[in-house]
C-alpha positions as CSV (number, residue, x, y, z in Angstrom):
1,M,126.5,83.2,101.5
2,R,128.6,86.4,101.7
3,A,126.8,89.8,101.8
4,L,128.0,93.3,102.3
5,V,125.7,94.5,105.1
6,V,125.1,97.9,106.7
7,V,123.8,96.8,110.1
8,A,123.1,100.4,111.1
9,P,124.4,103.8,110.0
10,G,128.2,103.8,110.5
11,S,128.5,100.0,110.8
12,V,129.3,98.0,107.6
13,G,131.0,94.8,106.9
14,L,131.0,91.5,105.1
15,A,128.7,89.0,106.8
16,E,127.7,85.3,106.4
17,L,124.0,85.1,105.8
18,D,121.6,82.3,104.9
19,D,120.9,81.9,101.2
20,P,117.7,83.8,100.2
21,V,114.5,81.8,99.9
22,P,112.6,83.2,96.9
23,D,109.0,84.1,97.4
24,A,106.4,83.1,94.8
25,G,107.1,85.0,91.6
26,D,110.8,85.6,92.5
27,L,113.9,84.4,90.8
28,L,117.4,83.8,92.3
29,V,120.2,85.6,90.6
30,R,124.0,85.2,91.2
31,P,125.5,88.7,91.0
32,V,128.6,89.1,88.8
33,A,129.5,92.7,89.5
34,N,128.2,95.7,91.6
35,G,128.9,99.3,90.9
36,M,129.5,101.4,94.0
37,C,128.5,105.1,94.2
38,G,128.0,108.0,96.5
39,T,124.5,106.8,97.4
40,D,126.1,103.7,98.9
41,L,128.2,106.0,101.1
42,E,125.1,107.9,102.2
43,L,123.4,104.5,103.0
44,I,126.5,103.6,105.1
45,D,126.6,107.0,106.8
46,G,122.8,107.2,107.3
47,S,122.4,110.6,105.6
48,I,119.6,109.4,103.2
49,D,116.0,110.3,104.1
50,A,114.8,107.5,106.4
51,A,111.7,107.1,104.2
52,Y,113.9,105.5,101.6
53,V,116.0,103.0,103.6
54,R,115.5,100.1,106.0
55,Y,118.3,98.8,108.2
56,P,119.9,96.4,108.3
57,L,120.4,96.3,104.6
58,T,122.6,94.5,102.1
59,L,124.1,97.0,99.7
60,G,124.0,96.7,95.9
61,H,121.7,98.6,93.5
62,E,123.9,98.8,90.4
63,W,124.5,95.3,89.2
64,V,124.4,92.5,86.7
65,G,124.2,88.7,87.3
66,H,123.4,85.2,86.0
67,L,120.1,83.5,86.5
68,V,120.3,80.5,88.9
69,V,117.2,78.9,87.4
70,D,115.2,79.2,84.2
71,G,113.0,82.3,83.9
72,D,110.2,83.4,81.7
73,A,110.3,84.6,78.1
74,G,113.0,82.2,77.1
75,A,115.5,83.2,79.8
76,R,117.6,80.2,80.9
77,R,119.8,79.3,83.8
78,G,123.2,81.0,83.4
79,D,121.8,83.8,81.2
80,L,123.2,87.3,81.9
81,V,120.5,89.6,83.3
82,V,119.9,93.0,84.8
83,V,117.1,93.7,87.2
84,E,115.0,96.8,87.9
85,G,115.7,97.8,91.5
86,V,112.6,99.9,91.9
87,I,109.8,97.5,92.7
88,P,106.4,99.1,91.8
89,D,103.1,97.8,93.2
90,G,101.6,98.2,89.7
91,T,98.2,99.4,91.1
92,C,98.6,102.9,92.5
93,A,97.8,106.0,90.4
94,A,101.5,106.7,89.7
95,C,102.2,103.2,88.4
96,Q,99.0,103.4,86.3
97,R,100.3,106.5,84.5
98,G,103.8,104.9,84.0
99,A,105.6,106.8,86.8
100,T,106.8,103.7,88.5
101,N,109.6,105.7,90.2
102,L,106.9,107.4,92.2
103,C,105.0,104.3,93.3
104,E,103.1,105.0,96.5
105,T,104.6,101.9,98.0
106,Y,108.3,102.6,97.9
107,D,110.4,99.4,97.7
108,E,113.9,99.1,96.2
109,V,116.7,96.6,96.0
110,G,119.6,97.7,98.1
111,F,117.5,100.2,100.0
112,T,114.5,98.6,101.6
113,R,115.2,95.0,100.6
114,P,118.5,93.1,100.2
115,G,120.8,94.3,97.5
116,A,123.1,92.4,95.2
117,A,126.5,92.9,96.9
118,A,126.1,89.3,97.8
119,D,126.6,85.8,96.4
120,L,122.9,85.5,95.8
121,V,119.8,87.8,95.6
122,A,116.1,87.1,95.1
123,V,114.3,89.4,92.8
124,P,110.8,89.7,91.3
125,A,110.8,87.7,88.0
126,H,108.8,90.4,86.1
127,L,111.6,92.9,86.7
128,V,114.4,90.7,85.2
129,H,115.7,91.8,81.8
130,H,117.5,89.3,79.6
131,L,120.8,90.4,77.9
132,E,122.0,89.3,74.6
133,P,125.1,86.9,74.5
134,G,127.3,89.6,73.1
135,V,126.8,92.1,76.0
136,A,129.8,92.6,78.2
137,P,129.0,92.1,81.9
138,L,130.8,95.3,82.9
139,D,128.8,97.3,80.4
140,A,125.6,95.8,81.8
141,A,126.6,96.7,85.4
142,L,126.1,100.3,84.5
143,V,122.5,99.9,83.3
144,E,121.0,101.2,86.5
145,P,122.8,104.6,86.5
146,M,122.3,104.9,82.8
147,A,118.6,104.4,83.3
148,V,118.6,107.2,86.0
149,V,120.4,109.5,83.5
150,W,118.2,108.5,80.5
151,R,115.1,109.4,82.4
152,A,116.6,112.7,83.5
153,L,117.4,113.6,79.9
154,A,113.9,112.8,78.9
155,R,112.8,115.6,81.3
156,A,115.2,118.1,79.8
157,G,113.2,118.8,76.6
158,T,114.7,118.9,73.1
159,V,118.4,118.3,73.1
160,A,119.1,118.4,69.4
161,G,120.9,121.6,68.6
162,A,121.0,122.7,72.2
163,R,124.0,124.1,74.2
164,C,124.3,121.7,77.1
165,L,126.1,121.9,80.4
166,V,126.7,119.1,82.9
167,V,127.6,120.1,86.4
168,G,129.4,117.3,88.0
169,D,132.2,114.9,86.9
170,G,131.3,111.7,88.7
171,T,129.8,108.6,87.1
172,V,126.3,110.1,86.7
173,G,127.7,113.4,85.2
174,L,129.9,111.4,82.8
175,L,127.0,109.2,81.8
176,C,124.9,112.4,81.2
177,A,127.5,113.6,78.7
178,Y,127.8,110.2,77.1
179,L,124.1,109.8,76.6
180,L,123.5,113.5,75.6
181,R,125.9,112.9,72.7
182,R,123.3,110.4,71.3
183,L,120.8,113.2,71.1
184,A,122.7,115.5,68.7
185,P,123.4,118.6,70.9
186,A,125.2,121.6,69.6
187,R,127.8,121.1,72.3
188,V,128.3,119.5,75.7
189,D,130.4,121.3,78.3
190,M,131.2,120.1,81.8
191,V,132.1,121.8,85.1
192,G,133.7,119.3,87.4
193,A,135.4,119.2,90.7
194,R,138.8,117.7,89.7
195,A,141.1,118.3,86.7
196,A,142.0,114.6,86.7
197,Q,138.6,113.8,85.4
198,E,139.2,115.5,82.0
199,G,140.3,112.4,80.2
200,L,137.1,110.5,81.2
201,A,135.0,113.5,80.3
202,R,136.6,113.7,76.8
203,H,136.0,110.0,76.3
204,A,132.3,110.6,77.3
205,G,132.0,113.2,74.6
206,V,132.5,116.5,76.5
207,D,133.6,119.4,74.3
208,R,135.0,121.6,77.0
209,F,135.9,120.5,80.6
210,G,136.9,122.7,83.5
211,V,136.7,123.1,87.2
212,D,135.6,126.7,87.1
213,P,132.3,128.1,85.8
214,T,132.4,128.8,82.0
215,G,130.6,132.1,82.4
216,E,128.3,131.1,79.5
217,R,124.6,130.4,79.6
218,Y,123.1,127.1,78.3
219,D,119.8,125.9,76.9
220,I,120.0,122.7,78.9
221,V,121.7,122.3,82.3
222,I,122.0,119.0,84.1
223,E,123.1,119.1,87.8
224,A,124.7,115.7,88.6
225,A,126.9,116.4,91.6
226,G,124.4,116.6,94.4
227,Q,125.9,119.5,96.2
228,K,124.5,122.9,97.2
229,S,127.2,124.7,95.2
230,S,126.5,122.6,92.1
231,A,122.8,123.2,92.2
232,T,123.4,127.0,92.6
233,L,125.8,126.9,89.6
234,A,123.3,125.0,87.5
235,L,120.6,127.6,88.1
236,A,123.0,130.4,87.5
237,S,124.2,128.9,84.2
238,A,120.7,128.7,82.6
239,A,120.0,130.9,79.6
240,R,116.6,132.4,79.1
241,G,114.1,129.7,78.2
242,A,116.4,127.0,79.5
243,S,115.6,123.7,81.1
244,V,117.4,122.8,84.3
245,V,117.3,119.2,85.5
246,L,118.4,118.3,89.0
247,V,119.5,114.6,89.2
248,G,122.2,114.7,91.8
249,L,121.1,113.7,95.3
250,P,122.4,116.1,98.0
251,T,122.3,115.4,101.7
252,H,118.7,115.3,103.0
253,G,117.6,118.8,104.0
254,T,120.1,120.8,101.8
255,L,118.7,124.2,100.9
256,V,119.5,126.4,97.9
257,E,118.5,130.0,97.4
258,V,116.4,130.6,94.4
259,A,115.1,134.0,93.1
260,P,111.6,133.4,91.9
261,D,111.6,136.5,89.7
262,Q,114.6,135.2,87.9
263,V,112.8,131.9,87.2
264,V,109.8,133.9,85.9
265,N,111.7,136.5,83.9
266,D,114.0,134.0,82.3
267,D,111.1,131.6,81.6
268,L,113.0,128.7,83.2
269,T,111.9,125.2,83.6
270,V,113.4,123.6,86.7
271,R,112.8,119.9,87.2
272,G,113.9,117.2,89.6
273,S,114.4,113.6,88.3
274,F,114.0,110.8,90.8
275,G,115.4,107.4,89.8
276,Y,114.1,105.8,86.7
277,T,110.8,104.4,85.3
278,R,110.2,101.0,83.9
279,D,110.2,102.5,80.4
280,A,113.6,104.2,80.9
281,F,115.2,101.0,82.2
282,S,113.8,99.0,79.3
283,E,115.0,101.5,76.8
284,V,118.6,101.5,78.2
285,V,118.6,97.7,78.1
286,Q,117.5,97.8,74.5
287,L,120.4,100.2,73.7
288,L,122.8,97.8,75.3
289,N,121.3,94.7,73.6
290,D,121.6,96.6,70.2
291,G,125.3,97.3,70.9
292,E,124.8,101.1,70.8
293,V,126.3,101.9,74.2
294,H,129.5,100.7,75.8
295,P,129.8,102.6,79.1
296,S,132.4,100.4,80.8
297,F,135.2,102.8,79.9
298,L,134.0,104.6,83.0
299,I,135.2,101.8,85.3
300,T,138.5,102.9,86.8
301,H,138.7,100.8,89.9
302,R,137.8,97.1,90.4
303,F,137.8,95.1,93.7
304,A,136.8,91.7,94.8
305,L,133.9,91.5,97.2
306,D,136.3,90.6,100.0
307,E,138.1,93.9,99.3
308,W,135.0,95.9,100.1
309,A,136.8,98.1,102.6
310,R,139.3,99.3,99.9
311,A,136.4,99.9,97.5
312,I,134.7,102.2,100.1
313,E,137.9,103.9,100.9
314,T,138.4,104.6,97.2
315,L,134.9,106.1,97.0
316,R,135.6,108.4,99.9
317,S,139.0,109.6,98.7
318,S,140.0,111.3,95.5
319,S,143.5,112.0,94.3
320,P,143.9,115.4,92.5
321,H,146.1,113.6,89.9
322,E,144.2,110.4,89.2
323,P,140.8,109.9,87.5
324,R,138.1,108.1,89.3
325,G,135.1,106.8,87.5
326,K,133.0,103.9,88.5
327,V,134.2,101.8,91.5
328,M,133.2,98.1,90.8
329,L,132.9,95.2,93.2
330,A,133.5,91.9,91.3
331,V,131.3,89.4,93.2
332,D,131.9,86.5,90.9
333,T,135.5,87.0,89.8
334,A,135.4,84.1,87.4
335,T,132.9,85.8,85.0
336,S,133.4,89.5,85.6
């Protein structure tokens, strides 16, 4: 089978590999489409903390596919499915309290085990989620980043009636705005990096978009760019009593200055949000199955798996005049 493999940091290409042989309790899935993101670039470049990656690796952690064989709970061969990438051991203290994203045995599809930028992938059957027949594959391909965002918003506190700011105009930032709108905020503003993203931001539900700080203070601030400057801006934009959630993933070791007296005097809550829990993933799948979310408007670029180099180039570059949302690799072009 074909697989997009990072042999070692700085070395990536399409390879021919043996088809995966499922372990007991695994299912084979044929991927339809893979979303590419900045984390994939970090995996390629080797800038992610070594504790969270194992080379060589097959990329692909945002994806949707079809079952190759019958599964459990009525799932049948050919059904459209999404799969939790974080693989919890189910026994550690974190898993027992529902924090599967913090499992003491870290294991994740596309990081420590083969990802889905390939013709086939083997995954644990208990992490497979069945999708209803009416769900569009390209909407489903965004379940993973939506689950990341949904979990982050759950850590933000009460959104209803709140003044909200999203710092970052990439896919995660845009999904933050899109899902915040479901929670009845008073307003959602966004500070982005490029004016060309304004159209996507408006579609996502942003009230005011700009590339410069608004100068206002907000009740809820979501940092979604993963840069030192964006984290600094997020903290500086918090009103007294505000909640700040850091969901962007900066380069390992990035430091930001924080004045502890400001955090105390302003009664701030500052939280990180790592990945997603099983509950968050399941809740997003339910939203999709119920027809309540349709995030594929964020897909601005589509490439076949054989065009992987163009997809990566698109991720690395950004035109000041053209919007760029999600970059998608269509693995099975017949069904995506």
